[in-house]
DSSP file (Angstrom, degrees, kcal/mol; ACC not computed):
  #  RESIDUE AA STRUCTURE BP1 BP2  ACC     N-H-->O    O-->H-N    N-H-->O    O-->H-N    TCO  KAPPA ALPHA  PHI   PSI    X-CA   Y-CA   Z-CA
    1    1 A M     >        0   0    0      0, 0.0     4,-2.7     0, 0.0     5,-0.2   0.000 360.0 360.0 360.0 -38.8  132.6  124.8   91.6
    2    2 A I  H  >  +     0   0    0      1,-0.2     4,-2.4     2,-0.2     5,-0.2   0.925 360.0  49.1 -63.6 -44.2  129.6  125.5   89.4
    3    3 A A  H  > S+     0   0    0      2,-0.2     4,-2.7     1,-0.2    -1,-0.2   0.902 112.7  47.9 -63.2 -40.8  129.7  129.3   90.2
    4    4 A V  H  > S+     0   0    0      2,-0.2     4,-2.3     1,-0.2    -2,-0.2   0.940 112.3  49.0 -65.1 -47.0  133.5  129.4   89.4
    5    5 A G  H  X>S+     0   0    0     -4,-2.7     5,-1.9     1,-0.2     4,-0.7   0.884 114.2  46.4 -59.6 -39.7  133.0  127.5   86.1
    6    6 A Y  H ><5S+     0   0    0     -4,-2.4     3,-0.9    -5,-0.2    -2,-0.2   0.958 112.7  47.5 -68.2 -51.8  130.2  129.8   85.1
    7    7 A D  H 3<5S+     0   0    0     -4,-2.7    43,-0.3     1,-0.2    -2,-0.2   0.870 120.3  39.0 -57.3 -37.8  132.0  133.1   86.0
    8    8 A M  H 3<5S-     0   0    0     -4,-2.3    -1,-0.2    -5,-0.2    -2,-0.2   0.503 100.6-129.7 -93.3  -5.0  135.1  132.0   84.2
    9    9 A L  T <<5 -     0   0    0     -3,-0.9    -3,-0.2    -4,-0.7     2,-0.1   0.925  47.7-177.8  52.9  46.6  133.5  130.3   81.2
   10   10 A C      < -     0   0    0     -5,-1.9   109,-0.4    -6,-0.2     2,-0.2  -0.438  30.3-133.4 -80.9 146.2  135.7  127.3   82.0
   11   11 A R     >  -     0   0    0     -2,-0.1     4,-2.5    -3,-0.1     3,-0.3  -0.573  37.1-106.2 -79.6 159.2  136.1  124.1   80.1
   12   12 A C  H  > S+     0   0    0      1,-0.2     4,-2.5    -2,-0.2     5,-0.2   0.916 121.2  52.5 -55.5 -46.0  136.0  121.0   82.4
   13   13 A S  H  > S+     0   0    0      1,-0.2     4,-0.5     2,-0.2    -1,-0.2   0.851 112.0  46.1 -62.2 -34.4  139.8  120.5   82.0
   14   14 A E  H >4 S+     0   0    0     -3,-0.3     3,-0.5     2,-0.2     4,-0.3   0.902 111.4  52.1 -72.2 -42.0  140.5  124.1   82.9
   15   15 A L  H >< S+     0   0    0     -4,-2.5     3,-1.2     1,-0.2    59,-0.2   0.914 110.0  46.4 -62.9 -45.5  138.1  124.1   85.9
   16   16 A V  H 3< S+     0   0    0     -4,-2.5    71,-0.4     1,-0.2    -1,-0.2   0.637 108.8  57.9 -75.5 -11.8  139.6  120.9   87.5
   17   17 A A  T << S+     0   0    0     -4,-0.5    -1,-0.2    -3,-0.5    -2,-0.2   0.423  77.6 122.7 -95.1   0.2  143.2  122.3   87.0
   18   18 A L    <   -     0   0    0     -3,-1.2    55,-2.4    -4,-0.3    56,-0.4  -0.332  48.0-153.0 -66.2 144.7  142.6  125.5   89.0
   19   19 A R  B >   -A   72   0A   0     15,-0.4     3,-1.6    53,-0.2    15,-0.2  -0.930  20.0-130.3-121.7 144.0  145.0  126.1   91.9
   20   20 A V  G >  S+     0   0    0     51,-2.6     3,-1.9    -2,-0.4    -1,-0.1   0.868 106.5  61.7 -58.3 -39.1  144.4  128.1   95.1
   21   21 A E  G 3  S+     0   0    0      1,-0.3    -1,-0.3    50,-0.2    49,-0.0   0.604  94.9  63.3 -68.8  -8.9  147.6  130.0   94.7
   22   22 A D  G <  S+     0   0    0     -3,-1.6    12,-1.4    12,-0.1     2,-0.5   0.368  78.2 106.3 -93.5   3.9  146.3  131.4   91.4
   23   23 A L  E <   -B   33   0B   0     -3,-1.9    10,-0.2    10,-0.2    -3,-0.0  -0.737  49.2-172.6 -86.2 126.8  143.5  133.2   93.1
   24   24 A D  E     -B   32   0B   0      8,-3.3     8,-2.5    -2,-0.5    -3,-0.0  -0.862  14.6-145.6-124.7  94.9  144.1  137.0   93.4
   25   25 A P  E     -B   31   0B   0      0, 0.0     6,-0.3     0, 0.0     5,-0.1  -0.252  11.0-145.1 -60.7 145.3  141.4  138.8   95.5
   26   26 A R    >   -     0   0    0      4,-2.8     3,-2.0     1,-0.1     0, 0.0  -0.790  23.5-114.6-107.7 154.5  140.4  142.3   94.4
   27   27 A P  T 3  S+     0   0    0      0, 0.0    -1,-0.1     0, 0.0     4,-0.0   0.763 113.2  66.5 -58.0 -24.9  139.5  145.2   96.8
   28   28 A S  T 3  S-     0   0    0      1,-0.1     3,-0.1     0, 0.0    25,-0.1   0.623 120.9-104.7 -71.9 -12.5  135.9  145.1   95.4
   29   29 A G  S <  S+     0   0    0     -3,-2.0    27,-0.1     1,-0.4    -1,-0.1   0.177  93.6  99.9 103.9 -16.7  135.4  141.6   96.9
   30   30 A G        -     0   0    0     26,-0.1    -4,-2.8    -5,-0.1    -1,-0.4  -0.065  59.9-146.8 -81.8-166.8  135.7  139.9   93.6
   31   31 A A  E     -BC  25  51B   0     20,-1.7    20,-3.3    -6,-0.3     2,-0.4  -0.988  11.7-126.3-157.8 160.0  138.9  138.1   92.4
   32   32 A N  E     -BC  24  50B   0     -8,-2.5    -8,-3.3    -2,-0.3     2,-0.4  -0.867  25.3-165.0-104.9 147.9  140.9  137.3   89.4
   33   33 A L  E     -BC  23  49B   0     16,-2.7    16,-2.6    -2,-0.4     2,-0.4  -0.995  15.4-130.1-138.8 130.6  141.9  133.7   88.8
   34   34 A L  E     - C   0  48B   0    -12,-1.4     2,-0.8    -2,-0.4   -15,-0.4  -0.650   6.6-157.1 -83.3 127.8  144.5  132.4   86.4
   35   35 A V  E     - C   0  47B   0     12,-3.3    12,-1.8    -2,-0.4     3,-0.1  -0.924  13.7-161.9 -97.2 107.2  143.6  129.6   84.0
   36   36 A R        -     0   0    0     -2,-0.8     2,-0.3    10,-0.2    10,-0.2   0.862  65.1  -0.1 -64.9 -39.1  147.1  128.3   83.4
   37   37 A R        +     0   0    0      8,-0.1     2,-0.3    -3,-0.1    -1,-0.2  -0.991  65.8 177.7-153.7 141.9  146.5  126.4   80.2
   38   38 A G  B >   -D   41   0C   0      3,-0.5     3,-1.7    -2,-0.3     6,-0.2  -0.850  47.0 -92.1-138.5 175.3  143.5  125.8   78.0
   39   39 A K  T 3  S+     0   0    0      1,-0.3     3,-0.3    -2,-0.3    -1,-0.1   0.870 127.9  41.8 -56.3 -41.0  142.5  124.1   74.8
   40   40 A A  T 3  S+     0   0    0      1,-0.2    -1,-0.3   101,-0.1     2,-0.1   0.341 110.2  63.5 -89.5   6.9  143.0  127.3   72.8
   41   41 A D  B X   +D   38   0C   0     -3,-1.7     3,-1.6     1,-0.1    -3,-0.5  -0.526  53.2 155.3-130.3  63.5  146.3  128.1   74.7
   42   42 A Q  T 3  S+     0   0    0     -3,-0.3    -1,-0.1     1,-0.3    -2,-0.1   0.702  71.8  62.7 -67.2 -19.0  148.6  125.2   73.9
   43   43 A D  T 3  S-     0   0    0     -3,-0.1    -1,-0.3     3,-0.0    -2,-0.0   0.621 108.5-123.3 -80.4 -12.0  151.6  127.4   74.7
   44   44 A G    <   +     0   0    0     -3,-1.6    -2,-0.1    -6,-0.2     3,-0.0   0.812  64.1 141.7  76.4  30.3  150.5  127.7   78.3
   45   45 A N        -     0   0    0      1,-0.1    -8,-0.1    -7,-0.1    -3,-0.1   0.798  48.4-151.8 -71.5 -27.7  150.4  131.5   78.3
   46   46 A G        -     0   0    0     -5,-0.2     2,-0.3   -10,-0.2   -10,-0.2   0.029   5.5-121.1  80.7 168.3  147.3  131.4   80.4
   47   47 A R  E     -C   35   0B   0    -12,-1.8   -12,-3.3   -14,-0.0     2,-0.5  -0.984  13.4-129.4-145.4 151.0  144.4  133.8   80.8
   48   48 A V  E     -C   34   0B   0     -2,-0.3     2,-0.3   -14,-0.2   -14,-0.2  -0.883  24.8-170.9-104.8 131.5  143.0  135.6   83.7
   49   49 A A  E     -C   33   0B   0    -16,-2.6   -16,-2.7    -2,-0.5     2,-0.3  -0.874  18.6-120.8-121.0 154.6  139.3  135.4   84.4
   50   50 A A  E     -C   32   0B   0     -2,-0.3     2,-0.4   -43,-0.3   -18,-0.2  -0.711  15.6-156.0 -98.7 144.3  137.2  137.4   86.9
   51   51 A L  E     -C   31   0B   0    -20,-3.3   -20,-1.7    -2,-0.3   -47,-0.1  -0.944  20.3-123.9-114.5 139.7  135.1  136.0   89.7
   52   52 A S     >  -     0   0    0     -2,-0.4     4,-2.6   -22,-0.2     5,-0.2  -0.298  27.1-107.8 -73.9 164.2  132.1  137.9   91.2
   53   53 A R  H  > S+     0   0    0      1,-0.2     4,-2.3     2,-0.2     5,-0.2   0.901 121.4  53.3 -57.0 -42.1  131.9  138.8   94.9
   54   54 A R  H  > S+     0   0    0      1,-0.2     4,-2.1     2,-0.2    -1,-0.2   0.926 110.3  45.9 -61.1 -45.3  129.1  136.1   95.2
   55   55 A T  H  > S+     0   0    0      1,-0.2     4,-3.0     2,-0.2     5,-0.2   0.890 109.9  53.8 -66.7 -39.7  131.3  133.4   93.7
   56   56 A V  H  X S+     0   0    0     -4,-2.6     4,-2.8     2,-0.2    -1,-0.2   0.901 108.4  51.3 -61.0 -39.8  134.3  134.5   95.8
   57   57 A G  H  X S+     0   0    0     -4,-2.3     4,-2.1     2,-0.2    -2,-0.2   0.928 112.2  45.1 -61.7 -45.3  132.1  134.1   98.9
   58   58 A L  H  X S+     0   0    0     -4,-2.1     4,-2.2     2,-0.2    -2,-0.2   0.912 114.6  48.7 -64.0 -42.9  131.0  130.6   97.8
   59   59 A L  H  X S+     0   0    0     -4,-3.0     4,-2.9     2,-0.2     5,-0.2   0.907 109.6  51.7 -64.8 -42.3  134.6  129.6   97.0
   60   60 A T  H  X S+     0   0    0     -4,-2.8     4,-2.3    -5,-0.2    -1,-0.2   0.906 109.4  50.7 -60.7 -42.1  135.9  130.9  100.3
   61   61 A D  H  X S+     0   0    0     -4,-2.1     4,-2.7     2,-0.2    -1,-0.2   0.926 111.8  47.8 -60.8 -45.1  133.3  128.8  102.1
   62   62 A W  H  X S+     0   0    0     -4,-2.2     4,-2.5     1,-0.2    -2,-0.2   0.942 111.7  48.9 -61.1 -49.0  134.3  125.7  100.1
   63   63 A L  H  <>S+     0   0    0     -4,-2.9     5,-2.9     1,-0.2     4,-0.4   0.883 114.6  45.6 -61.6 -38.8  138.1  126.2  100.8
   64   64 A A  H ><5S+     0   0    0     -4,-2.3     3,-0.8    -5,-0.2    -1,-0.2   0.932 113.8  47.9 -68.8 -45.7  137.5  126.8  104.5
   65   65 A A  H 3<5S+     0   0    0     -4,-2.7    -2,-0.2     1,-0.3    -1,-0.2   0.859 117.5  42.0 -64.2 -35.5  135.1  123.8  104.9
   66   66 A A  T 3<5S-     0   0    0     -4,-2.5    16,-0.3    -5,-0.2    -1,-0.3   0.444 108.6-125.6 -90.9  -0.6  137.5  121.5  102.9
   67   67 A D  T < 5 +     0   0    0     -3,-0.8     2,-0.5    -4,-0.4    -3,-0.2   0.925  52.5 160.2  55.5  48.9  140.6  123.0  104.8
   68   68 A I      < +     0   0    0     -5,-2.9    -1,-0.2    -6,-0.2    -2,-0.1  -0.902  16.1 156.0-106.6 122.9  142.3  123.8  101.5
   69   69 A E        +     0   0    0     -2,-0.5     2,-0.3     1,-0.4    -1,-0.1   0.608  67.9   1.9-116.3 -22.8  145.1  126.4  101.6
   70   70 A H  S    S+     0   0    0      2,-0.1    -1,-0.4   -50,-0.1   -51,-0.0  -0.971  99.1  36.2-157.4 167.8  147.1  125.5   98.5
   71   71 A G  S    S+     0   0    0     -2,-0.3   -51,-2.6    -3,-0.1   -50,-0.2  -0.513 100.7  20.2  84.9-153.7  147.2  123.1   95.6
   72   72 A P  B     -A   19   0A   0      0, 0.0   -53,-0.2     0, 0.0    -2,-0.1  -0.241  59.7-156.0 -56.2 131.3  144.1  121.8   93.7
   73   73 A M  S    S+     0   0    0    -55,-2.4     2,-0.5     1,-0.2   -54,-0.1   0.898  82.8  39.7 -75.2 -42.2  141.1  124.1   94.3
   74   74 A F  S    S+     0   0    0    -56,-0.4    13,-1.1   -59,-0.2    -1,-0.2  -0.946  77.4 171.6-115.2 127.7  138.5  121.4   93.6
   75   75 A R        -     0   0    0     -2,-0.5    11,-0.2    11,-0.2     2,-0.1  -0.891  38.4 -94.0-134.2 156.7  139.2  117.9   94.9
   76   76 A P        -     0   0    0      0, 0.0     7,-2.9     0, 0.0     2,-0.5  -0.474  39.0-144.1 -67.2 145.2  137.5  114.6   95.2
   77   77 A V  E     -E   82   0D   0      5,-0.2     2,-0.5    -2,-0.1     5,-0.2  -0.960  15.2-173.1-116.2 126.3  135.8  114.2   98.6
   78   78 A Y  E >   -E   81   0D   0      3,-2.7     3,-2.0    -2,-0.5     2,-0.6  -0.978  68.9 -33.7-119.1 122.5  135.7  110.8  100.3
   79   79 A G  T 3  S-     0   0    0     -2,-0.5    -2,-0.0     1,-0.3     3,-0.0  -0.589 126.9 -32.4  66.9-118.3  133.7  110.6  103.5
   80   80 A R  T 3  S+     0   0    0     -2,-0.6     2,-0.4     2,-0.0    -1,-0.3   0.077 120.0  95.6-117.5  21.0  134.1  114.0  104.9
   81   81 A R  E <   -E   78   0D   0     -3,-2.0    -3,-2.7   -14,-0.0     2,-0.5  -0.950  65.4-139.1-123.5 130.1  137.7  114.6  103.7
   82   82 A A  E     -E   77   0D   0     -2,-0.4    -5,-0.2   -16,-0.3     2,-0.1  -0.734  28.7-132.3 -82.5 125.6  138.9  116.4  100.6
   83   83 A M        -     0   0    0     -7,-2.9     2,-1.5    -2,-0.5    -1,-0.0  -0.383  16.9-114.4 -75.6 156.1  141.7  114.5   99.0
   84   84 A V  S    S+     0   0    0     -9,-0.1     2,-0.3    -2,-0.1    -1,-0.1  -0.553  84.1  83.3 -93.3  71.1  144.9  116.2   98.0
   85   85 A R  S    S-     0   0    0     -2,-1.5     2,-0.1    -9,-0.1    -2,-0.1  -0.974  82.3 -89.8-160.9 163.1  144.6  115.7   94.3
   86   86 A F        -     0   0    0     -2,-0.3   -11,-0.2   -11,-0.2   -69,-0.1  -0.459  41.4-113.6 -77.1 147.9  142.9  117.2   91.2
   87   87 A L        -     0   0    0    -13,-1.1    -1,-0.1   -71,-0.4   -13,-0.1  -0.401  30.9-111.3 -69.9 156.1  139.4  116.1   90.2
   88   88 A H    >   -     0   0    0      1,-0.1     3,-2.0    -2,-0.1     4,-0.5  -0.731  27.3-118.5 -84.9 142.3  139.0  114.2   86.9
   89   89 A P  T >> S+     0   0    0      0, 0.0     3,-1.3     0, 0.0     4,-0.8   0.801 111.5  64.3 -52.9 -32.2  137.1  116.4   84.3
   90   90 A I  H 3> S+     0   0    0      1,-0.3     4,-1.9     2,-0.2     5,-0.2   0.769  89.3  69.2 -65.1 -23.3  134.3  113.8   84.0
   91   91 A A  H <> S+     0   0    0     -3,-2.0     4,-2.4     1,-0.2    -1,-0.3   0.809  91.8  60.0 -63.8 -29.0  133.5  114.6   87.7
   92   92 A V  H <> S+     0   0    0     -3,-1.3     4,-2.4    -4,-0.5    -1,-0.2   0.938 105.4  46.3 -65.2 -47.2  132.3  118.0   86.6
   93   93 A S  H  X S+     0   0    0     -4,-0.8     4,-2.4     1,-0.2     5,-0.2   0.917 113.0  50.1 -61.3 -43.7  129.6  116.6   84.3
   94   94 A R  H  X S+     0   0    0     -4,-1.9     4,-2.4     1,-0.2    -1,-0.2   0.909 110.1  50.6 -61.7 -42.1  128.5  114.1   87.0
   95   95 A L  H  X S+     0   0    0     -4,-2.4     4,-2.7     2,-0.2     5,-0.2   0.929 110.3  49.3 -62.1 -45.7  128.3  116.9   89.5
   96   96 A L  H  X S+     0   0    0     -4,-2.4     4,-2.6     1,-0.2    -2,-0.2   0.921 112.7  46.9 -60.9 -44.8  126.1  119.1   87.2
   97   97 A K  H  X S+     0   0    0     -4,-2.4     4,-2.3     2,-0.2    -1,-0.2   0.899 112.3  50.9 -63.8 -40.3  123.8  116.2   86.5
   98   98 A N  H  X S+     0   0    0     -4,-2.4     4,-2.4    -5,-0.2    -2,-0.2   0.927 112.5  45.4 -62.9 -46.2  123.5  115.4   90.2
   99   99 A V  H  X S+     0   0    0     -4,-2.7     4,-1.7     2,-0.2    -2,-0.2   0.906 112.8  50.8 -64.9 -42.4  122.7  119.0   91.1
  100  100 A A  H  <>S+     0   0    0     -4,-2.6     5,-2.1    -5,-0.2     4,-0.3   0.899 111.4  48.6 -62.3 -41.1  120.2  119.3   88.3
  101  101 A E  H ><5S+     0   0    0     -4,-2.3     3,-1.6     1,-0.2    -2,-0.2   0.929 110.8  49.6 -64.1 -46.1  118.5  116.1   89.4
  102  102 A K  H 3<5S+     0   0    0     -4,-2.4    -1,-0.2     1,-0.3    -2,-0.2   0.783 103.9  61.0 -64.3 -26.9  118.3  117.3   93.0
  103  103 A A  T 3<5S-     0   0    0     -4,-1.7    -1,-0.3    -5,-0.2    -2,-0.2   0.551 119.7-112.2 -76.6  -6.6  116.9  120.6   91.8
  104  104 A G  T < 5 +     0   0    0     -3,-1.6    -3,-0.2    -4,-0.3    -2,-0.1   0.675  58.5 161.0  87.5  17.8  114.0  118.6   90.4
  105  105 A L      < -     0   0    0     -5,-2.1    -1,-0.2     1,-0.1     5,-0.0  -0.390  50.2 -91.3 -71.2 152.4  114.6  119.1   86.7
  106  106 A E    >>  -     0   0    0      1,-0.1     4,-2.4    -2,-0.1     3,-0.9  -0.311  33.6-118.0 -60.9 143.1  113.0  116.7   84.3
  107  107 A P  H 3> S+     0   0    0      0, 0.0     4,-2.1     0, 0.0     5,-0.1   0.831 114.3  57.8 -53.7 -35.2  115.2  113.7   83.4
  108  108 A E  H 3> S+     0   0    0      1,-0.2     4,-0.7     2,-0.2    -2,-0.0   0.868 110.2  43.8 -64.7 -34.7  115.2  114.8   79.7
  109  109 A I  H X> S+     0   0    0     -3,-0.9     3,-0.9     2,-0.2     4,-0.6   0.912 110.0  54.8 -74.5 -43.7  116.7  118.1   80.7
  110  110 A V  H >< S+     0   0    0     -4,-2.4     3,-1.3     1,-0.3    -2,-0.2   0.887 102.8  58.3 -57.0 -40.3  119.2  116.5   83.2
  111  111 A K  H 3< S+     0   0    0     -4,-2.1    -1,-0.3     1,-0.3    -2,-0.2   0.814 100.2  57.6 -59.7 -31.5  120.5  114.3   80.4
  112  112 A R  H << S+     0   0    0     -3,-0.9    -1,-0.3    -4,-0.7    -2,-0.2   0.635  83.5 103.2 -78.8 -13.6  121.4  117.4   78.3
  113  113 A F    <<  +     0   0    0     -3,-1.3     2,-0.3    -4,-0.6   -16,-0.1  -0.445  46.4 165.4 -69.6 142.3  123.7  118.8   81.0
  114  114 A S    >   -     0   0    0     -2,-0.1     3,-1.8   -18,-0.1     4,-0.3  -0.895  55.3 -91.9-144.2 174.5  127.4  118.4   80.4
  115  115 A G  T 3  S+     0   0    0     -2,-0.3     3,-0.4     1,-0.3     4,-0.3   0.696 125.4  58.4 -62.6 -17.3  130.6  119.8   81.8
  116  116 A H  T 3> S+     0   0    0      1,-0.2     4,-2.5     2,-0.1    -1,-0.3   0.533  78.7  92.4 -88.0  -7.9  130.4  122.4   79.0
  117  117 A S  H <> S+     0   0    0     -3,-1.8     4,-2.8     1,-0.2     5,-0.2   0.838  82.7  52.5 -60.1 -36.1  127.0  123.7   80.2
  118  118 A M  H  > S+     0   0    0     -3,-0.4     4,-2.4    -4,-0.3    -1,-0.2   0.915 111.5  46.9 -65.7 -41.7  128.5  126.4   82.4
  119  119 A R  H  > S+     0   0    0   -109,-0.4     4,-2.1    -4,-0.3    -2,-0.2   0.937 116.9  42.3 -65.4 -48.6  130.6  127.7   79.5
  120  120 A V  H  X S+     0   0    0     -4,-2.5     4,-2.5     2,-0.2     5,-0.2   0.934 114.9  51.0 -64.1 -46.8  127.7  127.7   77.1
  121  121 A G  H  X S+     0   0    0     -4,-2.8     4,-2.5    -5,-0.3    -2,-0.2   0.902 111.2  46.4 -60.6 -44.1  125.2  129.1   79.6
  122  122 A C  H  X S+     0   0    0     -4,-2.4     4,-2.9     2,-0.2     5,-0.2   0.919 111.5  51.8 -66.9 -41.7  127.4  132.0   80.6
  123  123 A A  H  X S+     0   0    0     -4,-2.1     4,-2.1    -5,-0.2    -2,-0.2   0.920 112.6  46.4 -59.4 -42.6  128.2  132.9   77.0
  124  124 A Q  H  X S+     0   0    0     -4,-2.5     4,-2.8     2,-0.2    -1,-0.2   0.901 112.1  50.2 -67.2 -40.4  124.5  132.9   76.2
  125  125 A D  H  X S+     0   0    0     -4,-2.5     4,-1.8     2,-0.2    -2,-0.2   0.906 110.0  50.4 -64.7 -40.4  123.7  135.0   79.3
  126  126 A L  H  <>S+     0   0    0     -4,-2.9     5,-2.6     2,-0.2    -2,-0.2   0.920 112.8  46.9 -62.3 -42.7  126.4  137.5   78.3
  127  127 A N  H ><5S+     0   0    0     -4,-2.1     3,-1.9     1,-0.2    -2,-0.2   0.922 110.2  52.3 -63.5 -44.3  125.0  137.7   74.8
  128  128 A R  H 3<5S+     0   0    0     -4,-2.8    -1,-0.2     1,-0.3    -2,-0.2   0.824 106.6  54.8 -60.5 -32.0  121.4  138.1   76.2
  129  129 A N  T 3<5S-     0   0    0     -4,-1.8    -1,-0.3    -5,-0.2    -2,-0.2   0.145 125.1-104.9 -91.4  19.9  122.7  140.9   78.4
  130  130 A R  T < 5 +     0   0    0     -3,-1.9     2,-0.3     1,-0.2    -3,-0.2   0.703  66.2 152.4  68.8  26.7  124.0  142.7   75.3
  131  131 A F      < -     0   0    0     -5,-2.6    -1,-0.2    -6,-0.1    -2,-0.0  -0.700  47.3-116.4 -79.2 140.4  127.7  142.0   75.6
  132  132 A D     >  -     0   0    0     -2,-0.3     4,-2.0     1,-0.1     3,-0.3  -0.307  21.8-107.4 -77.4 163.5  129.3  142.0   72.2
  133  133 A L  H  > S+     0   0    0      1,-0.2     4,-2.9     2,-0.2     5,-0.2   0.837 117.1  56.6 -62.0 -35.2  131.0  138.8   70.7
  134  134 A L  H  > S+     0   0    0      2,-0.2     4,-2.2     1,-0.2    -1,-0.2   0.903 108.1  47.8 -64.2 -39.5  134.5  140.2   71.1
  135  135 A T  H  > S+     0   0    0     -3,-0.3     4,-2.4     2,-0.2    -2,-0.2   0.916 113.5  47.2 -65.3 -43.1  134.0  140.7   74.8
  136  136 A I  H  X S+     0   0    0     -4,-2.0     4,-2.2     2,-0.2     6,-0.2   0.905 110.5  53.6 -65.0 -41.3  132.5  137.2   75.2
  137  137 A M  H  X>S+     0   0    0     -4,-2.9     5,-2.0     1,-0.2     4,-0.9   0.930 111.0  45.7 -56.9 -47.2  135.4  135.8   73.2
  138  138 A R  H ><5S+     0   0    0     -4,-2.2     3,-0.6     1,-0.2    -2,-0.2   0.909 111.3  52.1 -64.5 -43.4  137.9  137.5   75.5
  139  139 A A  H 3<5S+     0   0    0     -4,-2.4    -1,-0.2     1,-0.2    -2,-0.2   0.867 117.6  37.8 -62.5 -37.0  136.1  136.4   78.7
  140  140 A G  H 3<5S-     0   0    0     -4,-2.2    -1,-0.2    -5,-0.2    -2,-0.2   0.448 108.8-117.7 -97.1  -0.5  136.0  132.7   77.5
  141  141 A G  T <<5 +     0   0    0     -4,-0.9    -3,-0.2    -3,-0.6     2,-0.2   0.761  56.7 158.8  72.5  24.8  139.5  132.6   75.9
  142  142 A W      < -     0   0    0     -5,-2.0    -1,-0.2    -6,-0.2     3,-0.1  -0.529  31.2-166.6 -79.8 149.0  138.1  131.8   72.4
  143  143 A R  S    S+     0   0    0     -2,-0.2     2,-0.5     1,-0.1    -1,-0.1   0.558  72.0  62.9-105.3 -15.7  140.3  132.5   69.4
  144  144 A S     >  -     0   0    0      1,-0.1     4,-1.4    -7,-0.1     3,-0.4  -0.946  60.5-157.8-119.2 126.9  137.5  132.2   66.8
  145  145 A M  H  > S+     0   0    0     -2,-0.5     4,-2.6     1,-0.2     5,-0.2   0.801  94.8  65.5 -66.9 -28.2  134.5  134.4   66.6
  146  146 A N  H  > S+     0   0    0      2,-0.2     4,-1.7     1,-0.2    -1,-0.2   0.881  99.8  50.1 -62.1 -38.2  132.8  131.5   64.7
  147  147 A V  H  > S+     0   0    0     -3,-0.4     4,-1.7     2,-0.2    -1,-0.2   0.940 111.8  46.9 -66.3 -47.0  132.8  129.3   67.7
  148  148 A V  H  X S+     0   0    0     -4,-1.4     4,-1.8     1,-0.2    -2,-0.2   0.910 108.9  55.7 -61.1 -41.6  131.3  132.0   70.0
  149  149 A A  H  X S+     0   0    0     -4,-2.6     4,-0.9     1,-0.2    -1,-0.2   0.878 106.1  51.2 -59.7 -38.0  128.7  132.7   67.4
  150  150 A R  H  < S+     0   0    0     -4,-1.7     3,-0.3     1,-0.2     4,-0.3   0.874 107.6  53.5 -66.3 -36.4  127.7  129.0   67.4
  151  151 A Y  H  < S+     0   0    0     -4,-1.7     3,-0.3     1,-0.2    -2,-0.2   0.871 119.4  32.4 -64.4 -36.5  127.4  129.1   71.2
  152  152 A V  H >< S+     0   0    0     -4,-1.8     3,-1.7     1,-0.2    -1,-0.2   0.403  87.4 100.9-104.7   2.5  125.0  132.1   71.2
  153  153 A E  T 3< S+     0   0    0     -4,-0.9    -1,-0.2    -3,-0.3    -2,-0.1   0.766  84.6  48.2 -63.1 -25.3  123.1  131.5   67.9
  154  154 A K  T 3  S+     0   0    0     -4,-0.3    -1,-0.3    -3,-0.3     2,-0.2   0.288  78.9 128.7 -99.8  11.3  120.1  130.1   69.7
  155  155 A V    <   -     0   0    0     -3,-1.7     2,-0.9     1,-0.1    -3,-0.0  -0.489  60.6-129.9 -68.4 130.5  119.7  132.8   72.3
  156  156 A D    >   +     0   0    0     -2,-0.2     3,-0.5     1,-0.2    -1,-0.1  -0.731  29.5 176.1 -84.3 106.6  116.2  134.2   72.4
  157  157 A L  G >   +     0   0    0     -2,-0.9     3,-2.1     1,-0.2     4,-0.2   0.338  52.3 103.0 -93.3   6.5  116.7  138.0   72.2
  158  158 A R  G >   +     0   0    0      1,-0.3     3,-1.9     2,-0.2    -1,-0.2   0.682  61.2  80.8 -64.1 -14.9  112.9  138.7   72.0
  159  159 A I  G <  S+     0   0    0     -3,-0.5    -1,-0.3     1,-0.3    -2,-0.1   0.715  87.7  58.0 -63.0 -16.4  113.1  139.7   75.7
  160  160 A W  G <         0   0    0     -3,-2.1    -1,-0.3     1,-0.2    -2,-0.2   0.531 360.0 360.0 -90.0  -5.9  114.4  143.0   74.4
  161  161 A E    <         0   0    0     -3,-1.9    -1,-0.2    -4,-0.2    -2,-0.1   0.508 360.0 360.0 -72.2 360.0  111.3  143.7   72.2
């Protein structure tokens, strides 16, 4: 779920609403995935986001292990069984904090993780890798350049010196 959220620059509400039938594999091994509706898309036109080969591999493993063929892509798991319902958006934040804690990050850092961390992190990484703001805007479904600029304003670009 983390890899999908990062690749797609998803908001929590978008991530937990993803459906298996909206996954469109590409010959390259990557895939396109439809975000049906987002905060900046109140009309429900949707946007298509790309998944890397690595993320498609992780997602395929999850879907096989959870025996998911259609419906909600990410589901609550009770015991060893994935339920047939959508996750609540708050579960994303809890998952990120749990993973960060298990990775041994300092408690002060773990506290700063939120469901938005994947979106912010990917936008900053794209900026750091010299993608322009319009490209980042399109990838994340933003309508305002000002919002994207706030996401990337603290990126340390000294690595290019």
